[in-house]
N, CA, C and O of each residue as an XYZ file, in Angstrom:
844
protein
N     -22.538     10.300     -8.092
C     -21.402      9.363     -8.114
C     -20.817      8.851     -6.821
O     -21.414      8.729     -5.751
N     -19.379      8.534     -7.120
C     -18.738      8.233     -5.793
C     -18.764      9.135     -4.638
O     -19.055      8.780     -3.496
N     -18.410     10.447     -5.038
C     -18.350     11.440     -4.106
C     -19.637     11.640     -3.347
O     -19.614     11.811     -2.128
N     -20.700     11.623     -4.001
C     -22.054     11.667     -3.495
C     -22.367     10.657     -2.267
O     -22.924     10.913     -1.199
N     -21.824      9.397     -2.757
C     -22.037      8.202     -2.057
C     -21.262      8.394     -0.676
O     -21.835      8.227      0.400
N     -19.951      8.747     -0.778
C     -19.105      9.030      0.296
C     -19.681     10.027      1.194
O     -19.698      9.769      2.398
N     -20.137     11.093      0.783
C     -20.749     12.242      1.498
C     -21.932     11.756      2.140
O     -22.044     12.136      3.306
N     -22.943     10.943      1.659
C     -24.015     10.538      2.153
C     -23.940      9.602      3.421
O     -24.810      9.628      4.291
N     -22.821      8.762      3.464
C     -22.352      8.152      4.590
C     -21.433      8.666      5.485
O     -20.994      8.043      6.452
N     -21.079     10.017      5.114
C     -20.316     10.717      6.095
C     -18.781      9.910      6.164
O     -18.179      9.749      7.226
N     -18.360      9.518      5.051
C     -17.018      8.914      5.069
C     -15.859      9.561      5.132
O     -15.836     10.665      4.586
N     -14.773      9.134      5.709
C     -13.704     10.008      5.902
C     -13.082     10.638      4.683
O     -12.463     11.701      4.729
N     -13.302      9.834      3.440
C     -12.709     10.184      2.250
C     -13.678     11.354      1.640
O     -13.288     11.907      0.611
N     -14.840     11.732      2.183
C     -15.522     12.634      1.842
C     -14.966     14.055      2.063
O     -15.366     15.051      1.461
N     -13.922     14.027      3.071
C     -13.063     15.295      3.412
C     -11.849     15.584      2.348
O     -10.807     14.941      2.217
N     -12.204     16.514      1.770
C     -11.300     16.622      0.491
C      -9.573     16.604      1.048
O      -8.637     15.948      0.591
N      -9.590     17.419      2.001
C      -8.061     17.779      2.464
C      -7.449     16.231      3.211
O      -6.278     15.880      3.066
N      -8.424     15.460      3.973
C      -7.905     14.161      4.329
C      -7.620     13.344      3.062
O      -6.536     12.795      2.862
N      -8.576     13.301      2.289
C      -8.455     12.258      1.096
C      -7.205     12.792      0.067
O      -6.620     11.972     -0.640
N      -6.914     13.973      0.050
C      -5.595     14.580     -0.701
C      -4.433     14.067     -0.019
O      -3.566     13.425     -0.610
N      -4.387     14.392      1.474
C      -3.280     13.992      2.387
C      -2.890     12.571      2.162
O      -1.803     12.341      1.631
N      -3.586     11.711      2.476
C      -3.456     10.202      2.432
C      -2.955      9.875      0.950
O      -1.897      9.261      0.811
N      -3.556     10.199      0.059
C      -3.198      9.883     -1.348
C      -2.040     10.387     -1.828
O      -1.432      9.753     -2.690
N      -1.530     11.666     -1.325
C      -0.490     12.291     -1.808
C       0.843     11.536     -1.090
O       2.019     11.828     -1.306
N       0.378     10.560     -0.242
C       1.666      9.870      0.304
C       1.817      8.360     -0.363
O       2.667      7.548      0.004
N       0.975      8.159     -1.263
C       1.404      6.745     -2.011
C       2.497      6.801     -2.800
O       3.087      5.726     -2.912
N       2.992      7.813     -3.439
C       4.256      7.800     -4.291
C       5.700      7.388     -3.426
O       6.650      6.711     -3.819
N       5.520      7.954     -2.318
C       6.733      7.866     -1.288
C       6.458      6.480     -0.722
O       7.445      5.792     -0.463
N       5.343      6.022     -0.514
C       5.076      4.537      0.112
C       5.333      3.603     -0.701
O       5.351      2.470     -0.222
N       5.575      3.743     -1.970
C       5.976      2.547     -2.953
C       7.406      2.267     -2.613
O       7.924      1.246     -3.066
N       8.092      3.088     -1.851
C       9.590      2.651     -1.454
C       9.602      1.566     -0.539
O      10.531      0.759     -0.497
N       8.356      1.508      0.376
C       8.128      0.469      1.174
C       8.066     -0.822      0.569
O       8.703     -1.814      0.923
N       7.157     -0.725     -0.478
C       6.919     -2.314     -1.355
C       8.134     -2.465     -2.054
O       8.531     -3.628     -2.126
N       8.920     -1.488     -2.656
C      10.274     -1.869     -3.163
C      11.190     -2.610     -2.542
O      11.968     -3.423     -3.039
N      11.022     -2.198     -1.112
C      12.061     -2.870     -0.156
C      11.834     -4.447     -0.087
O      12.763     -5.233      0.098
N      10.716     -4.767     -0.230
C      10.478     -6.414     -0.122
C      10.229     -6.989     -1.607
O      10.469     -8.168     -1.866
N       9.769     -6.151     -2.497
C       9.561     -6.503     -4.027
C      10.693     -6.636     -4.884
O      11.086     -7.629     -5.496
N      11.240     -5.270     -4.823
C      12.453     -5.178     -5.978
C      13.761     -5.232     -5.308
O      14.650     -5.793     -5.948
N      14.039     -4.795     -4.232
C      15.416     -4.641     -3.496
C      15.953     -6.208     -3.481
O      17.093     -6.302     -3.937
N      15.495     -7.174     -3.145
C      16.135     -8.589     -3.127
C      16.583     -8.918     -4.371
O      17.751     -9.301     -4.436
N      15.696     -8.844     -5.760
C      16.115     -9.166     -6.796
C      17.461     -8.251     -7.282
O      18.481     -8.734     -7.774
N      17.239     -6.972     -7.052
C      18.152     -5.973     -7.438
C      19.635     -6.274     -6.733
O      20.681     -6.284     -7.383
N      19.567     -6.475     -5.538
C      20.742     -7.001     -4.752
C      21.484     -8.213     -5.500
O      22.627     -8.158     -5.952
N      20.633     -9.301     -5.545
C      20.903    -10.496     -6.257
C      21.610    -10.343     -7.528
O      22.733    -10.783     -7.775
N      20.873     -9.697     -8.287
C      21.313     -9.560     -9.754
C      22.406     -8.743    -10.197
O      23.147     -9.040    -11.135
N      22.506     -7.462     -9.333
C      23.334     -6.357     -9.879
C      24.468     -6.287     -8.724
O      25.368     -5.482     -8.963
N      24.547     -6.871     -7.735
C      25.454     -6.695     -6.895
C      26.521     -7.756     -6.760
O      27.482     -7.714     -5.992
N      26.197     -8.764     -7.660
C      27.305     -9.662     -7.748
C      27.405    -10.805     -6.483
O      26.420    -11.023     -5.777
N      28.486    -11.390     -6.309
C      28.697    -12.427     -5.096
C      28.473    -11.664     -3.748
O      27.865    -12.191     -2.816
N      28.921    -10.571     -3.695
C      28.614     -9.938     -2.189
C      26.955     -9.617     -1.881
O      26.390     -9.731     -0.793
N      26.444     -9.244     -2.989
C      25.082     -8.958     -2.938
C      24.233    -10.324     -2.546
O      23.269    -10.283     -1.780
N      24.753    -11.636     -3.219
C      24.147    -12.961     -3.004
C      24.385    -13.183     -1.440
O      23.442    -13.449     -0.695
N      25.669    -13.060     -0.995
C      26.102    -13.497      0.525
C      25.202    -12.561      1.254
O      24.506    -13.178      2.061
N      24.969    -11.209      1.242
C      24.498    -10.456      2.289
C      23.118     -9.846      2.018
O      22.712     -8.834      2.590
N      22.372    -10.594      1.029
C      21.069    -10.191      0.535
C      20.111     -9.894      1.600
O      19.433     -8.868      1.632
N      20.074    -11.043      2.665
C      19.102    -10.797      3.792
C      19.444     -9.852      4.574
O      18.513     -9.283      5.143
N      20.782     -9.400      4.849
C      21.093     -8.312      5.602
C      20.467     -7.172      5.103
O      19.801     -6.424      5.819
N      20.674     -6.973      3.716
C      20.235     -5.603      3.189
C      18.602     -5.496      3.280
O      18.016     -4.458      3.586
N      18.032     -6.606      2.999
C      16.545     -6.520      2.933
C      15.911     -6.337      4.330
O      14.785     -5.876      4.515
N      16.660     -6.703      5.174
C      16.200     -6.675      6.785
C      16.616     -5.394      7.531
O      16.083     -5.027      8.579
N      17.623     -4.738      6.897
C      18.172     -3.541      7.430
C      17.080     -2.340      7.778
O      17.142     -1.664      8.805
N      16.289     -2.224      6.972
C      15.110     -1.057      7.275
C      14.366     -1.388      8.237
O      14.010     -0.473      8.979
N      13.903     -2.754      8.528
C      12.977     -2.697      9.708
C      13.745     -2.699     11.158
O      13.167     -2.422     12.209
N      15.044     -3.030     11.070
C      15.797     -3.022     12.249
C      15.997     -1.525     12.555
O      15.789     -1.044     13.669
N      16.369     -0.903     11.604
C      16.738      0.560     11.896
C      15.491      1.338     12.257
O      15.522      2.142     13.189
N      14.461      1.137     11.593
C      13.193      1.702     12.113
C      12.916      1.414     13.517
O      12.603      2.336     14.271
N      13.000      0.305     13.897
C      12.735     -0.246     15.320
C      13.598      0.646     16.327
O      13.158      0.974     17.429
N      14.772      0.986     15.893
C      15.817      1.822     16.799
C      15.362      3.374     16.695
O      15.175      4.085     17.682
N      15.201      3.822     15.251
C      15.128      5.173     15.005
C      13.696      5.767     15.454
O      13.790      6.826     16.075
N      12.600      5.359     15.288
C      11.455      5.906     15.464
C      11.367      6.422     16.688
O      11.110      7.626     16.671
N      11.522      5.804     18.069
C      11.295      6.433     19.432
C      12.410      7.575     19.315
O      12.119      8.747     19.556
N      13.625      7.209     18.956
C      14.765      8.385     18.886
C      14.401      9.704     18.266
O      14.502     10.778     18.860
N      13.984      9.562     17.076
C      13.717     10.490     16.126
C      12.501     11.407     16.821
O      12.464     12.634     16.909
N      11.488     10.400     17.303
C      10.200     11.265     17.941
C      10.683     12.172     19.071
O      10.329     13.348     19.153
N      11.420     11.639     19.851
C      12.263     12.363     21.063
C      12.771     13.598     20.477
O      12.386     14.671     20.941
N      13.421     13.569     19.712
C      14.281     14.712     19.152
C      13.540     15.775     18.439
O      13.983     16.918     18.322
N      12.445     15.396     17.984
C      11.613     16.242     17.081
C      10.221     16.536     17.730
O       9.313     17.137     17.156
N      10.173     16.060     18.938
C       8.821     16.307     19.520
C       8.146     17.571     19.497
O       6.917     17.651     19.518
N       8.958     18.622     19.453
C       8.390     20.188     19.349
C       8.416     20.738     17.852
O       8.296     21.952     17.686
N       8.545     20.023     16.929
C       8.570     20.372     15.681
C       7.184     20.455     15.126
O       6.436     19.668     15.706
N       6.532     21.238     14.080
C       5.377     21.232     13.701
C       5.236     19.879     12.940
O       6.202     19.343     12.396
N       3.987     19.362     12.932
C       3.701     18.117     12.434
C       3.908     17.980     10.753
O       4.517     17.095     10.151
N       3.215     19.120     10.222
C       3.164     19.157      8.771
C       4.634     19.467      8.178
O       5.013     19.023      7.094
N       5.337     20.201      8.938
C       6.724     20.280      8.556
C       7.515     18.949      8.451
O       8.257     18.603      7.532
N       7.196     18.269      9.594
C       7.967     17.119      9.625
C       7.437     15.935      8.585
O       8.111     14.943      8.305
N       6.140     16.209      8.076
C       5.866     15.251      7.130
C       6.433     15.592      5.636
O       6.645     14.745      4.768
N       6.631     16.946      5.513
C       7.374     17.392      4.289
C       8.870     16.785      4.500
O       9.283     15.895      3.756
N       9.602     17.282      5.484
C      10.901     17.009      5.669
C      11.259     15.564      5.584
O      12.317     15.198      5.074
N      10.169     14.549      6.200
C      10.393     13.263      6.297
C      10.056     12.524      4.915
O      10.751     11.536      4.678
N       9.240     12.817      4.126
C       9.098     12.360      2.835
C      10.176     12.708      2.069
O      10.763     11.880      1.373
N      10.484     13.841      2.134
C      11.825     14.378      1.241
C      13.029     13.617      1.330
O      13.706     13.139      0.420
N      13.220     13.572      2.760
C      14.424     12.639      3.068
C      14.514     11.038      2.799
O      15.504     10.336      2.593
N      13.190     10.719      2.871
C      12.984      9.221      2.597
C      13.122      8.947      1.122
O      13.573      7.894      0.670
N      12.614     10.179      0.255
C      12.532      9.668     -1.212
C      13.914     10.096     -1.773
O      14.311      9.362     -2.679
N      14.739     11.126     -1.434
C      15.747     11.660     -2.011
C      16.919     10.653     -2.234
O      17.450     10.714     -3.342
N      17.396      9.744     -1.358
C      18.352      8.784     -1.376
C      18.328      7.818     -2.520
O      19.307      7.218     -2.964
N      16.956      7.732     -2.992
C      16.824      6.701     -4.080
C      17.473      7.168     -5.279
O      17.662      6.401     -6.224
N      17.840      8.424     -5.302
C      18.589      8.913     -6.395
C      20.091      8.314     -6.384
O      20.705      8.129     -7.434
N      20.587      8.050     -5.217
C      21.863      7.487     -4.896
C      22.000      6.139     -5.903
O      22.943      5.966     -6.675
N      21.061      5.387     -5.762
C      21.050      4.160     -6.454
C      20.967      4.274     -7.969
O      21.129      3.272     -8.666
N      20.697      5.574     -8.542
C      20.604      5.782     -9.877
C      22.072      6.168    -10.608
O      22.284      6.385    -11.801
N      23.002      6.177     -9.482
C      24.477      6.395     -9.981
C      25.050      5.269    -10.310
O      25.745      5.240    -11.325
N      24.896      4.276     -9.628
C      25.537      2.915    -10.033
C      25.280      2.033     -8.971
O      24.967      2.453     -7.856
N      25.409      0.637     -9.282
C      25.079     -0.501     -8.280
C      26.519     -0.360     -7.369
O      27.642     -0.356     -7.874
N      26.229     -0.248     -5.927
C      27.310      0.012     -5.010
C      26.888     -0.512     -3.643
O      25.830     -0.113     -3.156
N      27.491     -1.196     -3.140
C      27.369     -1.523     -1.668
C      27.301     -0.366     -0.659
O      26.445     -0.319      0.224
N      28.161      0.474     -0.822
C      28.136      1.820     -0.019
C      26.955      2.639     -0.160
O      26.287      3.096      0.768
N      26.707      2.820     -1.665
C      25.392      3.558     -1.822
C      24.078      3.030     -1.408
O      23.138      3.716     -1.006
N      24.101      1.642     -1.554
C      22.904      0.902     -0.764
C      22.604      1.159      0.531
O      21.499      1.460      0.982
N      23.871      0.998      1.252
C      23.686      1.130      2.651
C      23.325      2.691      3.124
O      22.511      2.949      4.010
N      24.055      3.647      2.394
C      23.552      4.970      2.509
C      22.078      5.179      2.391
O      21.342      5.606      3.281
N      21.705      4.791      1.060
C      20.153      4.662      0.936
C      19.219      4.195      2.003
O      18.222      4.807      2.385
N      19.692      2.923      2.488
C      18.857      2.165      3.593
C      18.671      3.121      4.639
O      17.561      3.487      5.025
N      19.988      3.607      5.191
C      19.885      4.303      6.515
C      19.192      5.632      6.459
O      18.432      5.959      7.371
N      19.459      6.556      5.242
C      18.746      7.742      5.135
C      17.416      7.607      4.987
O      16.671      8.338      5.639
N      16.865      6.578      4.040
C      15.659      6.388      3.727
C      14.851      5.944      5.234
O      13.761      6.448      5.504
N      15.398      5.133      5.991
C      14.903      4.736      7.128
C      14.550      6.129      8.228
O      13.575      6.352      8.946
N      15.647      6.802      8.011
C      15.685      8.179      8.971
C      14.353      8.970      8.556
O      13.605      9.436      9.415
N      14.120      9.084      7.258
C      12.959      9.929      6.702
C      11.669      9.014      7.116
O      10.664      9.599      7.520
N      11.677      7.981      7.048
C      10.344      7.029      7.348
C       9.988      7.384      8.818
O       8.849      7.594      9.236
N      11.239      7.421      9.599
C      10.742      7.652     11.133
C      10.558      8.761     11.333
O      10.009      8.913     12.424
N      10.819     10.039     10.606
C      10.446     11.163     10.762
C       8.743     11.587     10.585
O       8.070     12.379     11.245
N       8.350     10.679      9.367
C       6.962     11.102      8.834
C       5.942     10.155      9.124
O       4.773     10.487      9.321
N       6.411      8.822      9.160
C       5.312      7.916      9.564
C       4.445      8.021     10.806
O       3.236      7.818     10.687
N       4.993      8.337     12.048
C       4.201      8.279     13.182
C       3.474      9.584     13.062
O       2.512      9.718     13.818
N       3.785     10.651     12.181
C       3.213     12.062     12.143
C       1.843     11.803     11.393
O       0.803     12.421     11.618
N       2.004     10.827     10.497
C       0.763     10.354      9.571
C      -0.471     10.023     10.233
O      -1.579     10.521     10.034
N      -0.098      9.003     11.151
C      -1.197      8.614     12.069
C      -1.829      9.674     13.022
O      -2.989      9.697     13.434
N      -0.822     10.541     13.280
C      -1.093     11.526     14.176
C      -2.266     12.574     13.407
O      -3.277     13.046     13.927
N      -1.858     12.727     12.256
C      -2.742     13.646     11.604
C      -4.027     13.101     11.352
O      -4.957     13.906     11.321
N      -4.298     11.765     11.144
C      -5.423     11.212     10.984
C      -6.317     11.402     12.167
O      -7.520     11.659     12.112
N      -5.507     11.229     13.368
C      -6.327     11.168     14.657
C      -6.545     12.765     14.865
O      -7.645     13.064     15.331
N      -5.737     13.730     14.612
C      -5.970     14.926     14.605
C      -7.165     15.847     13.738
O      -7.828     16.771     14.208
N      -7.221     15.344     12.440
C      -8.316     16.032     11.692
C      -9.691     15.360     11.932
O     -10.701     15.934     11.523
N      -9.787     14.066     12.632
C     -10.819     13.395     12.643
C     -11.982     14.222     13.598
O     -11.611     14.766     14.638
N     -13.178     14.266     13.238
C     -14.185     14.850     14.149
C     -14.271     14.058     15.465
O     -13.888     12.889     15.506
N     -14.768     14.688     16.533
C     -14.919     14.075     17.658
C     -15.624     12.633     17.647
O     -16.739     12.628     17.123
N     -15.179     11.484     18.112
C     -15.862     10.365     18.219
C     -15.610      9.500     17.016
O     -16.144      8.392     16.969
N     -14.787      9.946     15.977
C     -14.655      9.292     14.872
C     -13.118      9.126     14.508
O     -12.703      8.983     13.358
N     -12.360      9.163     15.614
C     -10.961      8.900     15.402
C     -10.604      7.664     14.747
O      -9.869      7.625     13.760
N     -11.127      6.648     15.300
C     -10.982      5.256     14.778
C     -11.224      5.152     13.177
O     -10.403      4.647     12.411
N     -12.200      5.584     12.869
C     -12.556      5.510     11.568
C     -11.758      6.219     10.371
O     -11.641      5.745      9.241
N     -11.222      7.451     10.822
C     -10.188      8.070      9.996
C      -8.974      7.326     10.178
O      -8.341      7.006      9.171
N      -8.530      6.984     11.395
C      -7.198      6.203     11.515
C      -7.276      4.706     10.539
O      -6.298      4.256      9.942
N      -8.414      4.185     10.536
C      -8.556      2.927      9.648
C      -8.470      3.273      8.172
O      -7.719      2.634      7.435
N      -9.308      4.384      7.671
C      -9.247      4.672      6.317
C      -7.705      5.165      5.914
O      -7.343      4.983      4.751
N      -6.898      5.719      6.760
C      -5.786      6.525      6.500
C      -4.697      5.280      6.023
O      -3.647      5.504      5.420
N      -5.169      3.967      6.415
C      -4.225      2.817      5.892
C      -4.494      2.336      4.573
O      -3.730      1.529      4.044
N      -5.688      2.839      3.903
C      -6.262      2.577      2.690
C      -5.269      2.564      1.561
O      -5.118      1.598      0.813
N      -4.514      3.839      1.472
C      -3.674      3.984      0.327
C      -2.268      2.983      0.339
O      -1.624      2.638     -0.652
N      -2.029      2.664      1.631
C      -1.129      1.639      1.978
C      -1.488      0.249      1.002
O      -0.765     -0.189      0.108
N      -2.533     -0.187      1.350
C      -3.265     -1.194      0.482
C      -3.276     -1.120     -0.791
O      -2.961     -2.119     -1.437
N      -3.603     -0.042     -1.377
C      -3.550      0.299     -2.804
C      -1.989      0.107     -3.193
O      -1.670     -0.746     -4.022
N      -1.117      0.859     -2.619
C       0.295      0.650     -2.872
C       0.791     -0.781     -3.107
O       1.469     -1.100     -4.084
N       0.393     -1.634     -2.115
C       0.756     -3.038     -2.093
C       0.153     -3.724     -3.377
O       0.724     -4.666     -3.927
N      -0.836     -3.282     -3.744
C      -1.400     -3.715     -4.942
C      -0.992     -3.211     -6.303
O      -0.929     -3.974     -7.267
N      -0.699     -1.855     -6.384
C      -0.186     -1.278     -7.587
C       1.384     -1.637     -7.779
O       1.783     -1.937     -8.904
N       2.211     -1.607     -6.751
C       3.591     -1.868     -7.096
C       3.921     -3.009     -7.862
O       4.604     -2.952     -8.884
N       3.321     -4.316     -7.259
C       3.610     -5.590     -7.965
C       3.405     -5.337     -9.278
O       4.248     -5.859    -10.007
N       2.390     -4.577     -9.931
C       2.108     -4.583    -11.233
C       3.094     -4.143    -12.291
O       2.991     -4.440    -13.481
N       4.230     -3.280    -11.667
C       4.990     -2.857    -12.513
C       6.408     -3.169    -11.969
O       7.272     -2.989    -12.827
N       6.801     -3.523    -10.958
C       8.109     -3.741    -10.126
C       8.766     -5.107    -10.928
O       9.970     -5.217    -11.161
N       7.760     -6.098    -11.293
C       8.538     -7.153    -12.055
C       8.630     -7.006    -13.397
O       9.345     -7.819    -13.982
N       7.998     -6.040    -14.128
C       8.334     -5.528    -15.430
C       9.585     -4.649    -15.512
O      10.443     -4.824    -16.376
N       9.656     -3.608    -14.486
C      10.905     -2.804    -14.482
C      12.075     -3.744    -14.123
O      13.132     -3.487    -14.698
N      12.068     -4.777    -13.279
C      13.196     -5.723    -13.026
C      13.504     -6.476    -14.468
O      14.668     -6.613    -14.843
N      12.572     -6.874    -15.120
C      12.692     -7.745    -16.284
C      13.413     -6.825    -17.412
O      14.186     -7.281    -18.254
N      13.029     -5.419    -17.294
C      13.657     -4.699    -18.482
C      14.867     -3.993    -17.999
O      15.691     -3.691    -18.862
N      15.094     -3.705    -16.879
C      16.196     -2.947    -16.455
C      17.438     -3.695    -15.649
O      18.623     -3.377    -15.745
N      16.869     -4.811    -14.794
C      17.645     -5.583    -14.288
C      17.499     -7.152    -14.555
O      17.169     -7.958    -13.684
N      17.792     -7.470    -15.885
C      17.240     -8.852    -16.194
C      18.355    -10.023    -15.515
O      19.524     -9.709    -15.292
N      17.935    -11.093    -15.293
C      18.689    -12.039    -14.895
C      19.885    -12.484    -15.662
O      20.900    -12.926    -15.124
N      19.709    -12.338    -16.998
C      20.764    -12.497    -18.096
C      20.640    -11.319    -19.059
O      19.543    -10.869    -19.388
N      21.653    -10.897    -19.442
C      21.560     -9.658    -20.486
C      22.057     -8.512    -19.894
O      22.407     -8.416    -18.718
N      22.085     -7.483    -20.890
C      22.452     -6.138    -20.414
C      21.538     -5.397    -19.399
O      20.337     -5.230    -19.615
N      22.199     -4.947    -18.236
C      21.538     -4.226    -17.323
C      21.483     -2.829    -17.032
O      22.616     -2.354    -16.944
N      20.615     -2.051    -16.862
C      20.690     -0.748    -16.607
C      19.892     -0.142    -15.333
O      19.183      0.864    -15.348
N      20.157     -0.955    -14.263
C      19.400     -0.473    -12.954
C      19.363      0.839    -12.404
O      18.474      1.250    -11.657
N      20.636      1.669    -12.906
C      20.372      3.309    -12.720
C      18.997      3.846    -13.071
O      18.323      4.591    -12.359
N      18.601      3.266    -14.522
C      17.471      3.910    -14.902
C      16.248      3.506    -14.234
O      15.297      4.270    -14.074
N      16.285      2.149    -13.796
C      15.065      2.002    -12.787
C      15.027      2.495    -11.560
O      13.927      2.791    -11.093
N      16.074      2.662    -10.880
C      16.039      3.525     -9.680
C      15.832      4.988     -9.700
O      15.460      5.642     -8.726
N      16.159      5.569    -11.149
C      15.898      7.034    -11.291
C      14.536      7.080    -11.345
O      13.958      7.993    -10.756
N      13.830      6.132    -12.038
C      12.330      6.264    -12.389
C      11.583      6.006    -10.785
O      10.574      6.643    -10.484
N      12.066      5.232    -10.045
C      11.401      4.928     -8.676
C      11.461      6.484     -7.905
O      10.536      7.125     -7.406
N      12.961      6.829     -8.019
C      13.121      8.103     -7.154
C      12.371      9.303     -7.557
O      12.164     10.185     -6.723
N      11.912      9.417     -8.867
C      11.274     10.401     -9.423
C       9.643     10.113     -8.714
O       9.058     11.026     -8.131
N       9.175      9.040     -8.831
C       7.866      8.934     -8.444
C       7.798      9.000     -6.899
O       6.736      9.340     -6.378
N       8.839      8.703     -6.165
C       8.803      8.864     -4.576
C       8.615     10.308     -4.154
O       7.866     10.702     -3.260
N       9.439     11.072     -4.962
C       9.646     12.718     -4.838
C       8.403     13.297     -5.136
O       8.332     14.492     -4.850
N       7.295     12.731     -5.684
C       6.171     13.539     -5.992
C       5.495     13.775     -4.770
O       4.750     14.755     -4.751
N       5.613     12.974     -3.581
C       5.054     13.051     -2.329
C       5.481     14.384     -1.612
O       4.605     15.166     -1.244
N       6.742     14.642     -1.419
C       7.049     15.918     -0.628
C       6.780     17.136     -1.718
O       6.613     18.239     -1.197
N       6.727     17.089     -2.953
C       6.232     18.101     -3.827
C       5.047     18.451     -3.426
O       4.768     19.561     -2.974
N       4.149     17.360     -3.595
C       2.525     17.542     -3.402
C       2.346     18.284     -2.016
O       1.662     19.307     -1.980
N       2.903     17.827     -0.959
C       2.649     18.451      0.345
C       3.195     19.728      0.391
O       2.506     20.573      0.965
N       4.335     20.103     -0.103
C       4.755     21.436     -0.258
C       3.876     22.211     -0.943
O       3.623     23.302     -0.432
N       3.288     21.904     -2.074
C       2.294     22.673     -2.887
C       0.957     22.810     -2.087
O       0.261     23.780     -2.391
N       0.548     22.058     -1.206
C      -0.788     21.887     -0.515
C      -0.540     22.568      0.834
O      -1.468     22.666      1.636
N       0.806     23.089      1.138
C       0.864     23.665      2.582
C      -0.145     24.581      2.999
O      -0.595     24.595      4.145
N      -0.531     25.397      2.022
C      -1.301     26.598      2.677
C      -2.756     26.144      2.901
O      -3.510     26.724      3.682
N      -3.192     24.785      1.974
C      -4.491     24.543      2.081
C      -4.491     23.511      3.242
O      -5.347     23.682      4.110
N      -3.621     22.440      3.370
C      -3.902     21.204      4.160
C      -3.043     21.563      5.363
O      -3.458     21.171      6.454
N      -1.848     22.288      5.321
C      -0.784     22.370      6.500
C      -1.435     23.328      7.622
O      -1.145     23.244      8.816
N      -2.219     24.115      7.159
C      -2.807     25.061      8.236
C      -3.810     24.111      9.345
O      -4.059     24.542     10.471
N      -4.231     23.036      8.950
C      -5.047     22.190      9.837
C      -4.314     21.581     10.955
O      -4.939     20.999     11.842
N      -2.771     21.692     10.984
C      -2.088     20.984     11.736
C      -1.868     21.999     12.863
O      -1.204     23.017     12.672
N      -2.424     21.713     14.012
C      -2.370     22.814     15.080
C      -1.264     22.291     16.157
O      -0.493     23.005     16.798
N      -1.363     21.011     16.197
C      -0.230     20.329     17.625
C       1.178     20.256     16.907
O       1.392     20.454     15.711
N       2.046     19.947     17.839
C       3.328     19.556     17.809
C       3.402     18.164     17.582
O       2.490     17.394     17.885
N       4.572     17.789     17.003
C       4.931     16.369     16.866
C       4.914     15.648     18.159
O       5.194     14.450     18.202
C-alpha cells in the first residue's frame, strides 16, 4: 500500500511521529485559511457599516502583527522547550475563536486577531525547527519541504466547506447565526493542541533542543 511505498523510497512521511505531528496541525491551520476565505465575508455581512468600512484593516491585521510579533516572541521564549511551545502556541491560537461564537463584535474580533496572532508567533517558527530537528543527517531539506504539505492540503480542504458555512450561517440576506459557524471552527482548531497533549509522551520526547 501507500505506507510500503513511502518506506521503500525512505519518504519523510514514512516516519510515523513526523507524519502525526505535521498532520495534527491541520485543524489549527484552518484558521489561516479562514482569515482570507471566511473573515472578509463575515465582516462584510455581519458587522454592518463599520465592518464594510474597515474590512481591509481587519483582514490585513494578522500579517502585520505576525511581522512584529514573531521575532519578539522568539526572543522572549528562546529558552522554552519546543514541544511545550507548540502546545501553548496552538492552544492560544485556537482558543480566541470561541470569542467570535459569543456575538458579532468589533472588540471581540480585534481581541481574536491579536491573541490568535500571538499564538501563531509562538508555534509557527517551532514547527519548522522540529522538521529540521527530527530529520536524519543530510535530509533536512526533504523534511522541511514535506512539512509544508499539510498546509497545501488545508488550502484545498477549507474552501470546500467555508463557502457552505457562510451560506448557511451568514447569508447575504436572511437570518444569520455566525456564532454557530465560529463555534464549529473553534472546535475544529482546538483539535490540534489536544492531539499534541495526548501525544506528548510519544512525540514530545524527541524535542531535545530549546526554542
